[in-house]
C-alpha positions in Angstrom: -130.0 289.9 89.5 -130.6 292.2 86.7 -127.9 292.6 84.1 -127.1 295.9 82.5 -127.7 295.8 78.8 -126.0 298.1 76.4 -128.0 300.3 74.1 -127.1 298.0 71.1 -128.2 294.9 73.0 -131.5 296.5 73.9 -132.0 297.6 70.3 -131.3 294.1 69.1 -133.8 292.6 71.6 -136.4 295.2 70.7 -136.0 294.5 67.0 -136.4 290.7 67.4 -139.4 291.3 69.7 -141.1 293.4 67.0 -140.2 290.8 64.3 -141.8 288.1 66.5 -144.9 290.0 67.2 -145.4 290.9 63.5 -144.7 287.3 62.4 -147.3 286.1 64.9 -149.8 288.7 63.6 -149.2 287.7 60.0 -149.6 284.0 60.8 -152.8 284.6 62.7 -154.3 286.7 59.9 -153.3 284.3 57.1 -156.5 282.1 57.2 -158.6 285.2 57.1 -156.8 286.7 54.1 -156.2 283.5 52.2 -159.4 283.8 50.2 -158.5 287.3 49.2 -155.0 286.4 48.3 -156.0 283.5 46.1 -158.7 285.5 44.3 -156.1 288.3 43.7 -153.5 285.7 42.5 -156.1 284.2 40.1 -156.8 287.6 38.6 -153.1 288.4 38.2 -152.5 285.0 36.5 -155.4 285.6 34.1 -154.0 289.0 33.1 -150.5 287.5 32.6 -151.9 284.6 30.6 -153.9 287.1 28.4 -150.8 289.1 27.8 -148.7 286.0 26.9 -151.4 284.9 24.4 -151.4 288.3 22.8 -147.6 288.4 22.5 -147.5 284.9 21.2 -150.1 285.7 18.5 -148.1 288.8 17.4 -144.8 286.8 17.2 -146.6 284.0 15.2 -148.0 286.5 12.7 -144.6 288.3 12.5 -142.6 285.2 11.8 -145.0 283.4 9.5 -144.1 283.5 5.8 -146.0 285.7 3.5 -147.8 284.3 0.4 -145.1 285.8 -1.8 -142.4 283.9 0.2 -144.4 280.7 -0.2 -144.4 281.1 -4.1 -140.6 281.4 -4.2 -139.9 278.1 -2.6 
């Protein structure tokens, strides 16, 4: 007993089949790529931290009082 599927139903089944296959592939490759992912994440975080330190230093120097302002108070 085969049921006739409409084009839309076949498309939906095909879509979810592809989603399932891609998900299984990603999950199976995750342990292999984990080392690369963490090393890349570490590099990105070091870059972000470096930028934050630079911005914080500039803000600190910009907002600190000048010696002339210190004499007035």
